[in-house]
All heavy atoms as TSV, in Angstrom:
chain	resi	resn	atom	element	x	y	z
A	1	MET	N	N	0.854	-1.160	0.000
A	1	MET	CA	C	0.000	0.000	0.000
A	1	MET	C	C	0.904	1.227	0.000
A	1	MET	O	O	1.899	1.268	0.713
A	1	MET	CB	C	-0.882	-0.037	1.244
A	1	MET	CG	C	-1.855	1.065	1.311
A	1	MET	SD	S	-3.168	0.841	2.523
A	1	MET	CE	C	-2.301	0.408	3.972
A	2	TYR	N	N	0.553	2.196	-0.811
A	2	TYR	CA	C	1.370	3.394	-0.985
A	2	TYR	C	C	0.638	4.648	-0.528
A	2	TYR	O	O	-0.574	4.750	-0.650
A	2	TYR	CB	C	1.742	3.584	-2.453
A	2	TYR	CG	C	2.728	2.562	-2.953
A	2	TYR	CD1	C	2.305	1.347	-3.467
A	2	TYR	CD2	C	4.087	2.826	-2.923
A	2	TYR	CE1	C	3.207	0.408	-3.935
A	2	TYR	CE2	C	5.001	1.896	-3.387
A	2	TYR	CZ	C	4.558	0.690	-3.886
A	2	TYR	OH	O	5.448	-0.230	-4.347
A	3	VAL	N	N	1.416	5.596	-0.002
A	3	VAL	CA	C	0.940	6.937	0.307
A	3	VAL	C	C	1.926	7.893	-0.349
A	3	VAL	O	O	3.121	7.866	-0.034
A	3	VAL	CB	C	0.886	7.183	1.829
A	3	VAL	CG1	C	0.577	8.641	2.122
A	3	VAL	CG2	C	-0.135	6.284	2.491
A	4	PHE	N	N	1.447	8.684	-1.277
A	4	PHE	CA	C	2.310	9.620	-2.000
A	4	PHE	C	C	3.548	8.923	-2.552
A	4	PHE	O	O	4.668	9.357	-2.358
A	4	PHE	CB	C	2.700	10.811	-1.120
A	4	PHE	CG	C	1.520	11.579	-0.608
A	4	PHE	CD1	C	1.229	11.590	0.746
A	4	PHE	CD2	C	0.686	12.265	-1.472
A	4	PHE	CE1	C	0.137	12.296	1.228
A	4	PHE	CE2	C	-0.411	12.967	-1.002
A	4	PHE	CZ	C	-0.685	12.975	0.354
A	5	GLU	N	N	3.331	7.791	-3.220
A	5	GLU	CA	C	4.373	7.007	-3.868
A	5	GLU	C	C	5.388	6.408	-2.901
A	5	GLU	O	O	6.463	5.980	-3.295
A	5	GLU	CB	C	5.075	7.824	-4.957
A	5	GLU	CG	C	4.116	8.256	-6.061
A	5	GLU	CD	C	4.787	9.008	-7.171
A	5	GLU	OE1	O	6.025	8.976	-7.269
A	5	GLU	OE2	O	4.057	9.623	-7.963
A	6	GLU	N	N	5.080	6.368	-1.615
A	6	GLU	CA	C	5.942	5.759	-0.605
A	6	GLU	C	C	5.189	4.573	-0.001
A	6	GLU	O	O	4.049	4.708	0.428
A	6	GLU	CB	C	6.277	6.782	0.484
A	6	GLU	CG	C	7.190	6.257	1.557
A	6	GLU	CD	C	7.528	7.319	2.598
A	6	GLU	OE1	O	6.930	8.405	2.594
A	6	GLU	OE2	O	8.387	7.023	3.427
A	7	ILE	N	N	5.858	3.418	0.033
A	7	ILE	CA	C	5.191	2.243	0.591
A	7	ILE	C	C	5.039	2.430	2.102
A	7	ILE	O	O	5.956	2.855	2.785
A	7	ILE	CB	C	5.935	0.943	0.255
A	7	ILE	CG1	C	5.068	-0.246	0.593
A	7	ILE	CG2	C	7.286	0.864	0.922
A	7	ILE	CD1	C	5.481	-1.535	-0.077
A	8	ASN	N	N	3.830	2.160	2.592
A	8	ASN	CA	C	3.603	2.304	4.028
A	8	ASN	C	C	3.308	0.986	4.716
A	8	ASN	O	O	3.310	0.905	5.924
A	8	ASN	CB	C	2.493	3.314	4.315
A	8	ASN	CG	C	1.136	2.861	3.848
A	8	ASN	OD1	O	0.996	1.815	3.225
A	8	ASN	ND2	N	0.125	3.638	4.146
A	9	GLY	N	N	3.059	-0.063	3.950
A	9	GLY	CA	C	2.822	-1.362	4.561
A	9	GLY	C	C	2.397	-2.386	3.542
A	9	GLY	O	O	2.189	-2.061	2.374
A	10	TYR	N	N	2.299	-3.627	3.999
A	10	TYR	CA	C	1.801	-4.681	3.120
A	10	TYR	C	C	1.255	-5.825	3.940
A	10	TYR	O	O	1.470	-5.923	5.143
A	10	TYR	CB	C	2.875	-5.158	2.142
A	10	TYR	CG	C	3.906	-6.105	2.718
A	10	TYR	CD1	C	3.745	-7.486	2.614
A	10	TYR	CD2	C	5.035	-5.635	3.351
A	10	TYR	CE1	C	4.676	-8.354	3.129
A	10	TYR	CE2	C	5.979	-6.499	3.863
A	10	TYR	CZ	C	5.804	-7.850	3.753
A	10	TYR	OH	O	6.725	-8.715	4.268
A	11	LEU	N	N	0.541	-6.692	3.252
A	11	LEU	CA	C	-0.068	-7.861	3.863
A	11	LEU	C	C	0.156	-9.039	2.920
A	11	LEU	O	O	0.037	-8.892	1.709
A	11	LEU	CB	C	-1.559	-7.593	4.041
A	11	LEU	CG	C	-2.369	-8.662	4.739
A	11	LEU	CD1	C	-3.344	-8.012	5.685
A	11	LEU	CD2	C	-3.084	-9.516	3.742
A	12	LYS	N	N	0.544	-10.187	3.483
A	12	LYS	CA	C	0.777	-11.379	2.669
A	12	LYS	C	C	-0.284	-12.417	2.984
A	12	LYS	O	O	-0.478	-12.786	4.127
A	12	LYS	CB	C	2.148	-11.965	2.939
A	12	LYS	CG	C	2.441	-13.186	2.081
A	12	LYS	CD	C	3.838	-13.707	2.323
A	12	LYS	CE	C	4.196	-14.803	1.360
A	12	LYS	NZ	N	3.455	-16.021	1.526
A	13	LEU	N	N	-0.985	-12.856	1.942
A	13	LEU	CA	C	-2.013	-13.883	2.080
A	13	LEU	C	C	-1.502	-15.211	1.553
A	13	LEU	O	O	-0.783	-15.256	0.552
A	13	LEU	CB	C	-3.256	-13.523	1.265
A	13	LEU	CG	C	-4.138	-12.408	1.764
A	13	LEU	CD1	C	-5.312	-12.223	0.819
A	13	LEU	CD2	C	-4.633	-12.690	3.155
A	14	ASN	N	N	-1.891	-16.281	2.211
A	14	ASN	CA	C	-1.632	-17.636	1.723
A	14	ASN	C	C	-2.958	-18.288	1.390
A	14	ASN	O	O	-3.951	-18.109	2.099
A	14	ASN	CB	C	-0.922	-18.475	2.783
A	14	ASN	CG	C	0.492	-18.015	3.014
A	14	ASN	OD1	O	1.132	-17.469	2.135
A	14	ASN	ND2	N	0.990	-18.237	4.212
A	15	GLU	N	N	-2.943	-19.066	0.322
A	15	GLU	CA	C	-4.136	-19.805	-0.088
A	15	GLU	C	C	-3.785	-21.282	-0.266
A	15	GLU	O	O	-2.632	-21.632	-0.515
A	15	GLU	CB	C	-4.654	-19.276	-1.421
A	15	GLU	CG	C	-5.049	-17.819	-1.380
A	15	GLU	CD	C	-5.504	-17.335	-2.724
A	15	GLU	OE1	O	-4.631	-17.033	-3.561
A	15	GLU	OE2	O	-6.716	-17.283	-2.935
A	16	ALA	N	N	-4.786	-22.128	-0.142
A	16	ALA	CA	C	-4.693	-23.570	-0.413
A	16	ALA	C	C	-3.461	-24.185	0.245
A	16	ALA	O	O	-3.294	-24.080	1.448
A	16	ALA	CB	C	-4.745	-23.835	-1.901
A	17	LEU	N	N	-2.592	-24.808	-0.520
A	17	LEU	CA	C	-1.457	-25.547	0.038
A	17	LEU	C	C	-0.391	-24.659	0.669
A	17	LEU	O	O	0.452	-25.146	1.423
A	17	LEU	CB	C	-0.820	-26.431	-1.040
A	17	LEU	CG	C	-1.724	-27.539	-1.580
A	17	LEU	CD1	C	-1.024	-28.314	-2.688
A	17	LEU	CD2	C	-2.154	-28.474	-0.465
A	18	ALA	N	N	-0.402	-23.370	0.393
A	18	ALA	CA	C	0.575	-22.454	0.988
A	18	ALA	C	C	0.244	-22.124	2.444
A	18	ALA	O	O	1.070	-21.563	3.158
A	18	ALA	CB	C	0.654	-21.173	0.175
A	19	GLN	N	N	-0.948	-22.496	2.903
A	19	GLN	CA	C	-1.359	-22.181	4.272
A	19	GLN	C	C	-0.620	-23.042	5.293
A	19	GLN	O	O	-0.224	-24.160	5.005
A	19	GLN	CB	C	-2.865	-22.378	4.425
A	19	GLN	CG	C	-3.659	-21.437	3.558
A	19	GLN	CD	C	-5.136	-21.716	3.634
A	19	GLN	OE1	O	-5.638	-22.208	4.620
A	19	GLN	NE2	N	-5.843	-21.397	2.568
A	20	THR	N	N	-0.480	-22.501	6.490
A	20	THR	CA	C	0.229	-23.190	7.563
A	20	THR	C	C	-0.560	-24.370	8.113
A	20	THR	O	O	-0.022	-25.453	8.277
A	20	THR	CB	C	0.522	-22.202	8.716
A	20	THR	OG1	O	1.214	-21.091	8.187
A	20	THR	CG2	C	1.354	-22.857	9.790
A	21	ASP	N	N	-1.840	-24.164	8.423
A	21	ASP	CA	C	-2.634	-25.190	9.092
A	21	ASP	C	C	-3.742	-25.769	8.231
A	21	ASP	O	O	-3.816	-26.963	8.028
A	21	ASP	CB	C	-3.257	-24.627	10.380
A	21	ASP	CG	C	-2.209	-24.253	11.402
A	21	ASP	OD1	O	-1.236	-25.010	11.543
A	21	ASP	OD2	O	-2.363	-23.204	12.041
A	22	ILE	N	N	-4.628	-24.930	7.763
A	22	ILE	CA	C	-5.797	-25.392	7.009
A	22	ILE	C	C	-5.455	-25.308	5.528
A	22	ILE	O	O	-5.193	-24.238	5.007
A	22	ILE	CB	C	-7.027	-24.515	7.322
A	22	ILE	CG1	C	-7.335	-24.554	8.812
A	22	ILE	CG2	C	-8.224	-24.954	6.499
A	22	ILE	CD1	C	-8.379	-23.564	9.251
A	23	HIS	N	N	-5.465	-26.433	4.860
A	23	HIS	CA	C	-5.107	-26.448	3.441
A	23	HIS	C	C	-6.341	-26.740	2.595
A	23	HIS	O	O	-6.501	-27.829	2.070
A	23	HIS	CB	C	-4.024	-27.509	3.175
A	23	HIS	CG	C	-2.786	-27.280	3.950
A	23	HIS	ND1	N	-2.350	-28.138	4.924
A	23	HIS	CD2	C	-1.890	-26.280	3.921
A	23	HIS	CE1	C	-1.243	-27.684	5.449
A	23	HIS	NE2	N	-0.940	-26.551	4.855
A	24	ASP	N	N	-7.205	-25.767	2.495
A	24	ASP	CA	C	-8.369	-25.977	1.649
A	24	ASP	C	C	-8.565	-24.784	0.717
A	24	ASP	O	O	-7.962	-23.735	0.896
A	24	ASP	CB	C	-9.629	-26.281	2.460
A	24	ASP	CG	C	-10.071	-25.145	3.341
A	24	ASP	OD1	O	-9.855	-23.985	2.977
A	24	ASP	OD2	O	-10.667	-25.422	4.391
A	25	LYS	N	N	-9.414	-24.971	-0.262
A	25	LYS	CA	C	-9.595	-23.970	-1.310
A	25	LYS	C	C	-10.424	-22.771	-0.865
A	25	LYS	O	O	-10.388	-21.738	-1.519
A	25	LYS	CB	C	-10.241	-24.615	-2.534
A	25	LYS	CG	C	-9.366	-25.652	-3.173
A	25	LYS	CD	C	-10.067	-26.316	-4.344
A	25	LYS	CE	C	-9.188	-27.403	-4.926
A	25	LYS	NZ	N	-9.843	-28.127	-5.999
A	26	VAL	N	N	-11.180	-22.903	0.215
A	26	VAL	CA	C	-12.069	-21.811	0.621
A	26	VAL	C	C	-11.499	-20.955	1.746
A	26	VAL	O	O	-12.169	-20.051	2.219
A	26	VAL	CB	C	-13.470	-22.332	1.024
A	26	VAL	CG1	C	-14.166	-22.981	-0.147
A	26	VAL	CG2	C	-13.386	-23.258	2.210
A	27	SER	N	N	-10.282	-21.228	2.173
A	27	SER	CA	C	-9.680	-20.451	3.258
A	27	SER	C	C	-8.566	-19.569	2.733
A	27	SER	O	O	-7.895	-19.896	1.763
A	27	SER	CB	C	-9.099	-21.385	4.317
A	27	SER	OG	O	-10.100	-22.138	4.926
A	28	VAL	N	N	-8.389	-18.436	3.375
A	28	VAL	CA	C	-7.209	-17.606	3.170
A	28	VAL	C	C	-6.567	-17.390	4.535
A	28	VAL	O	O	-7.257	-17.330	5.547
A	28	VAL	CB	C	-7.528	-16.246	2.501
A	28	VAL	CG1	C	-7.970	-16.444	1.076
A	28	VAL	CG2	C	-8.540	-15.462	3.275
A	29	GLU	N	N	-5.253	-17.307	4.547
A	29	GLU	CA	C	-4.500	-17.139	5.792
A	29	GLU	C	C	-3.646	-15.885	5.667
A	29	GLU	O	O	-2.976	-15.687	4.659
A	29	GLU	CB	C	-3.600	-18.354	5.988
A	29	GLU	CG	C	-2.605	-18.219	7.119
A	29	GLU	CD	C	-1.624	-19.370	7.125
A	29	GLU	OE1	O	-0.735	-19.405	6.250
A	29	GLU	OE2	O	-1.771	-20.233	7.995
A	30	ILE	N	N	-3.694	-15.048	6.677
A	30	ILE	CA	C	-2.803	-13.888	6.717
A	30	ILE	C	C	-1.493	-14.364	7.325
A	30	ILE	O	O	-1.449	-14.773	8.475
A	30	ILE	CB	C	-3.394	-12.746	7.562
A	30	ILE	CG1	C	-4.704	-12.269	6.959
A	30	ILE	CG2	C	-2.387	-11.604	7.689
A	30	ILE	CD1	C	-5.467	-11.317	7.845
A	31	GLU	N	N	-0.443	-14.332	6.518
A	31	GLU	CA	C	0.875	-14.737	7.017
A	31	GLU	C	C	1.588	-13.568	7.686
A	31	GLU	O	O	2.213	-13.722	8.723
A	31	GLU	CB	C	1.739	-15.279	5.881
A	31	GLU	CG	C	3.094	-15.746	6.370
A	31	GLU	CD	C	3.933	-16.375	5.296
A	31	GLU	OE1	O	3.378	-16.993	4.367
A	31	GLU	OE2	O	5.158	-16.243	5.369
A	32	ARG	N	N	1.478	-12.393	7.068
A	32	ARG	CA	C	2.148	-11.201	7.589
A	32	ARG	C	C	1.275	-9.977	7.356
A	32	ARG	O	O	0.574	-9.896	6.365
A	32	ARG	CB	C	3.453	-10.939	6.844
A	32	ARG	CG	C	4.475	-11.954	6.985
A	32	ARG	CD	C	5.766	-11.488	6.305
A	32	ARG	NE	N	6.668	-12.605	6.368
A	32	ARG	CZ	C	6.960	-13.403	5.355
A	32	ARG	NH1	N	6.445	-13.159	4.179
A	32	ARG	NH2	N	7.759	-14.415	5.504
A	33	ILE	N	N	1.413	-9.037	8.281
A	33	ILE	CA	C	0.833	-7.713	8.070
A	33	ILE	C	C	1.813	-6.720	8.680
A	33	ILE	O	O	2.210	-6.853	9.833
A	33	ILE	CB	C	-0.588	-7.574	8.665
A	33	ILE	CG1	C	-1.135	-6.190	8.407
A	33	ILE	CG2	C	-0.630	-7.947	10.121
A	33	ILE	CD1	C	-2.608	-6.009	8.720
A	34	TYR	N	N	2.244	-5.783	7.867
A	34	TYR	CA	C	3.214	-4.780	8.306
A	34	TYR	C	C	2.712	-3.389	7.939
A	34	TYR	O	O	2.198	-3.174	6.848
A	34	TYR	CB	C	4.565	-4.964	7.614
A	34	TYR	CG	C	5.290	-6.225	7.986
A	34	TYR	CD1	C	5.396	-7.264	7.075
A	34	TYR	CD2	C	5.862	-6.378	9.237
A	34	TYR	CE1	C	6.063	-8.423	7.400
A	34	TYR	CE2	C	6.531	-7.542	9.569
A	34	TYR	CZ	C	6.638	-8.558	8.648
A	34	TYR	OH	O	7.288	-9.712	8.974
A	35	VAL	N	N	2.894	-2.458	8.864
A	35	VAL	CA	C	2.676	-1.040	8.608
A	35	VAL	C	C	3.910	-0.324	9.150
A	35	VAL	O	O	4.289	-0.529	10.310
A	35	VAL	CB	C	1.395	-0.509	9.296
A	35	VAL	CG1	C	1.254	0.996	9.091
A	35	VAL	CG2	C	0.164	-1.231	8.774
A	36	ARG	N	N	4.547	0.466	8.300
A	36	ARG	CA	C	5.750	1.176	8.744
A	36	ARG	C	C	5.424	2.068	9.924
A	36	ARG	O	O	4.345	2.638	10.033
A	36	ARG	CB	C	6.321	2.002	7.595
A	36	ARG	CG	C	6.898	1.115	6.505
A	36	ARG	CD	C	7.457	1.879	5.371
A	36	ARG	NE	N	8.562	2.721	5.813
A	36	ARG	CZ	C	9.066	3.702	5.075
A	36	ARG	NH1	N	8.568	3.964	3.883
A	36	ARG	NH2	N	10.066	4.422	5.521
A	37	ARG	N	N	6.385	2.167	10.823
A	37	ARG	CA	C	6.189	2.877	12.094
A	37	ARG	C	C	5.609	4.278	11.908
A	37	ARG	O	O	4.682	4.676	12.618
A	37	ARG	CB	C	7.506	2.956	12.863
A	37	ARG	CG	C	7.334	3.507	14.269
A	37	ARG	CD	C	8.595	3.442	15.087
A	37	ARG	NE	N	9.230	2.150	15.055
A	37	ARG	CZ	C	8.944	1.122	15.864
A	37	ARG	NH1	N	8.006	1.269	16.771
A	37	ARG	NH2	N	9.597	-0.018	15.774
A	38	LYS	N	N	6.109	5.032	10.957
A	38	LYS	CA	C	5.627	6.409	10.817
A	38	LYS	C	C	4.193	6.489	10.305
A	38	LYS	O	O	3.571	7.536	10.370
A	38	LYS	CB	C	6.568	7.234	9.945
A	38	LYS	CG	C	6.566	6.918	8.482
A	38	LYS	CD	C	7.578	7.830	7.781
A	38	LYS	CE	C	7.467	7.776	6.292
A	38	LYS	NZ	N	8.381	8.737	5.663
A	39	PHE	N	N	3.653	5.362	9.823
A	39	PHE	CA	C	2.274	5.329	9.346
A	39	PHE	C	C	1.330	4.636	10.334
A	39	PHE	O	O	0.134	4.556	10.095
A	39	PHE	CB	C	2.195	4.641	7.987
A	39	PHE	CG	C	2.888	5.393	6.888
A	39	PHE	CD1	C	4.089	4.950	6.375
A	39	PHE	CD2	C	2.337	6.555	6.379
A	39	PHE	CE1	C	4.728	5.636	5.364
A	39	PHE	CE2	C	2.969	7.265	5.365
A	39	PHE	CZ	C	4.172	6.807	4.865
A	40	GLN	N	N	1.867	4.111	11.426
A	40	GLN	CA	C	1.026	3.410	12.396
A	40	GLN	C	C	0.106	4.394	13.118
A	40	GLN	O	O	0.431	5.564	13.281
A	40	GLN	CB	C	1.901	2.646	13.396
A	40	GLN	CG	C	2.608	1.481	12.745
A	40	GLN	CD	C	3.529	0.747	13.688
A	40	GLN	OE1	O	3.614	1.033	14.871
A	40	GLN	NE2	N	4.244	-0.230	13.151
A	41	GLY	N	N	-1.046	3.892	13.520
A	41	GLY	CA	C	-2.018	4.727	14.231
A	41	GLY	C	C	-2.864	5.597	13.315
A	41	GLY	O	O	-3.601	6.457	13.792
A	42	GLN	N	N	-2.771	5.368	12.005
A	42	GLN	CA	C	-3.520	6.180	11.056
A	42	GLN	C	C	-4.586	5.381	10.312
A	42	GLN	O	O	-5.182	5.862	9.356
A	42	GLN	CB	C	-2.549	6.809	10.048
A	42	GLN	CG	C	-1.528	7.712	10.697
A	42	GLN	CD	C	-0.552	8.279	9.694
A	42	GLN	OE1	O	-0.956	8.691	8.602
A	42	GLN	NE2	N	0.715	8.289	10.036
A	43	GLY	N	N	-4.804	4.139	10.742
A	43	GLY	CA	C	-5.866	3.329	10.154
A	43	GLY	C	C	-5.447	2.452	8.980
A	43	GLY	O	O	-6.289	1.787	8.382
A	44	PHE	N	N	-4.158	2.426	8.643
A	44	PHE	CA	C	-3.719	1.634	7.503
A	44	PHE	C	C	-3.828	0.131	7.757
A	44	PHE	O	O	-4.190	-0.632	6.855
A	44	PHE	CB	C	-2.294	2.003	7.089
A	44	PHE	CG	C	-2.182	3.392	6.543
A	44	PHE	CD1	C	-1.472	4.366	7.217
A	44	PHE	CD2	C	-2.802	3.740	5.355
A	44	PHE	CE1	C	-1.374	5.653	6.725
A	44	PHE	CE2	C	-2.717	5.027	4.843
A	44	PHE	CZ	C	-2.003	5.986	5.537
A	45	GLY	N	N	-3.521	-0.305	8.968
A	45	GLY	CA	C	-3.673	-1.718	9.308
A	45	GLY	C	C	-5.130	-2.153	9.203
A	45	GLY	O	O	-5.437	-3.222	8.672
A	46	MET	N	N	-6.031	-1.333	9.680
A	46	MET	CA	C	-7.464	-1.615	9.579
A	46	MET	C	C	-7.890	-1.672	8.122
A	46	MET	O	O	-8.668	-2.545	7.720
A	46	MET	CB	C	-8.269	-0.549	10.323
A	46	MET	CG	C	-9.764	-0.789	10.284
A	46	MET	SD	S	-10.292	-2.227	11.214
A	46	MET	CE	C	-10.030	-1.639	12.865
A	47	TYR	N	N	-7.374	-0.771	7.311
A	47	TYR	CA	C	-7.679	-0.758	5.886
A	47	TYR	C	C	-7.246	-2.073	5.234
A	47	TYR	O	O	-8.007	-2.672	4.463
A	47	TYR	CB	C	-6.984	0.427	5.215
A	47	TYR	CG	C	-7.144	0.461	3.716
A	47	TYR	CD1	C	-8.297	0.965	3.137
A	47	TYR	CD2	C	-6.136	-0.022	2.893
A	47	TYR	CE1	C	-8.450	0.994	1.758
A	47	TYR	CE2	C	-6.273	-0.003	1.513
A	47	TYR	CZ	C	-7.430	0.501	0.948
A	47	TYR	OH	O	-7.562	0.514	-0.413
A	48	LEU	N	N	-6.043	-2.543	5.553
A	48	LEU	CA	C	-5.557	-3.813	5.013
A	48	LEU	C	C	-6.463	-4.966	5.448
A	48	LEU	O	O	-6.833	-5.818	4.637
A	48	LEU	CB	C	-4.120	-4.074	5.451
A	48	LEU	CG	C	-3.055	-3.178	4.834
A	48	LEU	CD1	C	-1.715	-3.391	5.528
A	48	LEU	CD2	C	-2.925	-3.442	3.345
A	49	MET	N	N	-6.819	-5.006	6.727
A	49	MET	CA	C	-7.665	-6.080	7.237
A	49	MET	C	C	-9.050	-6.052	6.588
A	49	MET	O	O	-9.598	-7.097	6.244
A	49	MET	CB	C	-7.797	-5.988	8.757
A	49	MET	CG	C	-6.515	-6.280	9.491
A	49	MET	SD	S	-5.901	-7.950	9.187
A	49	MET	CE	C	-7.198	-8.922	9.904
A	50	GLU	N	N	-9.622	-4.876	6.419
A	50	GLU	CA	C	-10.937	-4.770	5.782
A	50	GLU	C	C	-10.894	-5.283	4.344
A	50	GLU	O	O	-11.839	-5.923	3.880
A	50	GLU	CB	C	-11.438	-3.330	5.831
A	50	GLU	CG	C	-11.852	-2.895	7.228
A	50	GLU	CD	C	-12.142	-1.414	7.343
A	50	GLU	OE1	O	-11.878	-0.654	6.381
A	50	GLU	OE2	O	-12.634	-1.007	8.405
A	51	ASN	N	N	-9.796	-5.019	3.661
A	51	ASN	CA	C	-9.655	-5.517	2.289
A	51	ASN	C	C	-9.512	-7.026	2.253
A	51	ASN	O	O	-10.048	-7.681	1.359
A	51	ASN	CB	C	-8.489	-4.831	1.583
A	51	ASN	CG	C	-8.886	-3.469	1.084
A	51	ASN	OD1	O	-9.511	-3.355	0.041
A	51	ASN	ND2	N	-8.557	-2.443	1.833
A	52	VAL	N	N	-8.821	-7.602	3.213
A	52	VAL	CA	C	-8.709	-9.064	3.286
A	52	VAL	C	C	-10.080	-9.687	3.527
A	52	VAL	O	O	-10.430	-10.701	2.913
A	52	VAL	CB	C	-7.731	-9.495	4.399
A	52	VAL	CG1	C	-7.820	-10.981	4.664
A	52	VAL	CG2	C	-6.323	-9.113	4.036
A	53	ILE	N	N	-10.857	-9.082	4.390
A	53	ILE	CA	C	-12.201	-9.598	4.658
A	53	ILE	C	C	-13.038	-9.549	3.386
A	53	ILE	O	O	-13.762	-10.495	3.071
A	53	ILE	CB	C	-12.865	-8.821	5.817
A	53	ILE	CG1	C	-12.145	-9.163	7.128
A	53	ILE	CG2	C	-14.355	-9.133	5.899
A	53	ILE	CD1	C	-12.515	-8.272	8.290
A	54	GLN	N	N	-12.937	-8.469	2.622
A	54	GLN	CA	C	-13.684	-8.371	1.364
A	54	GLN	C	C	-13.234	-9.436	0.368
A	54	GLN	O	O	-14.067	-10.049	-0.314
A	54	GLN	CB	C	-13.531	-6.976	0.758
A	54	GLN	CG	C	-14.257	-5.902	1.527
A	54	GLN	CD	C	-15.735	-6.230	1.712
A	54	GLN	OE1	O	-16.437	-6.571	0.768
A	54	GLN	NE2	N	-16.205	-6.143	2.946
A	55	ILE	N	N	-11.933	-9.683	0.285
A	55	ILE	CA	C	-11.424	-10.749	-0.590
A	55	ILE	C	C	-11.988	-12.094	-0.153
A	55	ILE	O	O	-12.458	-12.884	-0.975
A	55	ILE	CB	C	-9.877	-10.773	-0.571
A	55	ILE	CG1	C	-9.328	-9.545	-1.292
A	55	ILE	CG2	C	-9.336	-12.058	-1.210
A	55	ILE	CD1	C	-7.839	-9.326	-1.085
A	56	ALA	N	N	-11.959	-12.352	1.147
A	56	ALA	CA	C	-12.472	-13.620	1.669
A	56	ALA	C	C	-13.963	-13.775	1.377
A	56	ALA	O	O	-14.414	-14.847	0.970
A	56	ALA	CB	C	-12.208	-13.715	3.173
A	57	LEU	N	N	-14.732	-12.717	1.557
A	57	LEU	CA	C	-16.170	-12.790	1.292
A	57	LEU	C	C	-16.453	-13.025	-0.190
A	57	LEU	O	O	-17.350	-13.791	-0.533
A	57	LEU	CB	C	-16.861	-11.513	1.774
A	57	LEU	CG	C	-16.917	-11.323	3.286
A	57	LEU	CD1	C	-17.438	-9.938	3.632
A	57	LEU	CD2	C	-17.758	-12.408	3.937
A	58	GLN	N	N	-15.681	-12.386	-1.057
A	58	GLN	CA	C	-15.860	-12.586	-2.496
A	58	GLN	C	C	-15.577	-14.034	-2.890
A	58	GLN	O	O	-16.202	-14.571	-3.788
A	58	GLN	CB	C	-14.944	-11.649	-3.281
A	58	GLN	CG	C	-15.367	-10.215	-3.233
A	58	GLN	CD	C	-14.334	-9.287	-3.852
A	58	GLN	OE1	O	-13.299	-9.711	-4.341
A	58	GLN	NE2	N	-14.623	-7.998	-3.809
A	59	ARG	N	N	-14.624	-14.648	-2.206
A	59	ARG	CA	C	-14.242	-16.032	-2.516
A	59	ARG	C	C	-15.053	-17.035	-1.689
A	59	ARG	O	O	-14.795	-18.217	-1.740
A	59	ARG	CB	C	-12.772	-16.234	-2.240
A	59	ARG	CG	C	-11.908	-15.397	-3.138
A	59	ARG	CD	C	-10.473	-15.602	-2.826
A	59	ARG	NE	N	-9.666	-14.715	-3.637
A	59	ARG	CZ	C	-8.360	-14.697	-3.632
A	59	ARG	NH1	N	-7.704	-15.531	-2.857
A	59	ARG	NH2	N	-7.697	-13.860	-4.390
A	60	LYS	N	N	-15.978	-16.516	-0.894
A	60	LYS	CA	C	-16.789	-17.351	-0.008
A	60	LYS	C	C	-15.926	-18.154	0.961
A	60	LYS	O	O	-16.173	-19.327	1.246
A	60	LYS	CB	C	-17.693	-18.277	-0.831
A	60	LYS	CG	C	-18.691	-17.513	-1.665
A	60	LYS	CD	C	-19.617	-18.440	-2.392
A	60	LYS	CE	C	-20.679	-17.796	-3.198
A	60	LYS	NZ	N	-20.599	-16.487	-3.677
A	61	SER	N	N	-14.904	-17.493	1.480
A	61	SER	CA	C	-14.000	-18.119	2.433
A	61	SER	C	C	-14.625	-18.140	3.819
A	61	SER	O	O	-15.566	-17.405	4.112
A	61	SER	CB	C	-12.677	-17.351	2.505
A	61	SER	OG	O	-12.016	-17.412	1.279
A	62	VAL	N	N	-14.080	-18.963	4.684
A	62	VAL	CA	C	-14.498	-19.044	6.074
A	62	VAL	C	C	-13.681	-18.029	6.850
A	62	VAL	O	O	-12.462	-17.961	6.727
A	62	VAL	CB	C	-14.252	-20.460	6.639
A	62	VAL	CG1	C	-14.656	-20.544	8.094
A	62	VAL	CG2	C	-15.011	-21.482	5.814
A	63	ILE	N	N	-14.347	-17.182	7.657
A	63	ILE	CA	C	-13.656	-16.146	8.437
A	63	ILE	C	C	-13.692	-16.547	9.902
A	63	ILE	O	O	-14.749	-16.780	10.465
A	63	ILE	CB	C	-14.321	-14.770	8.232
A	63	ILE	CG1	C	-14.261	-14.375	6.759
A	63	ILE	CG2	C	-13.644	-13.720	9.117
A	63	ILE	CD1	C	-15.005	-13.107	6.437
A	64	PHE	N	N	-12.509	-16.643	10.483
A	64	PHE	CA	C	-12.378	-16.932	11.911
A	64	PHE	C	C	-11.932	-15.681	12.605
A	64	PHE	O	O	-11.060	-14.965	12.138
A	64	PHE	CB	C	-11.343	-18.037	12.149
A	64	PHE	CG	C	-11.727	-19.346	11.508
A	64	PHE	CD1	C	-11.210	-19.722	10.285
A	64	PHE	CD2	C	-12.627	-20.191	12.140
A	64	PHE	CE1	C	-11.557	-20.913	9.687
A	64	PHE	CE2	C	-12.980	-21.388	11.550
A	64	PHE	CZ	C	-12.448	-21.747	10.322
A	65	GLY	N	N	-12.518	-15.379	13.779
A	65	GLY	CA	C	-12.187	-14.136	14.481
A	65	GLY	C	C	-11.417	-14.289	15.684
A	65	GLY	O	O	-10.863	-14.972	16.298
């Protein structure tokens, strides 16, 4: 994710066999989520998580909280 052409964070998703525990087609796993220190506390982590939830819902994935 970029702010004014500067990367402020990223999130890595695993699917199917790349997942650590559950290896199925309908699950997604968040392996990493990073937000650079100077961008923390500004809602970027929440933005990343909300986008993952939307991806999961589009794929009809199972969401665990």
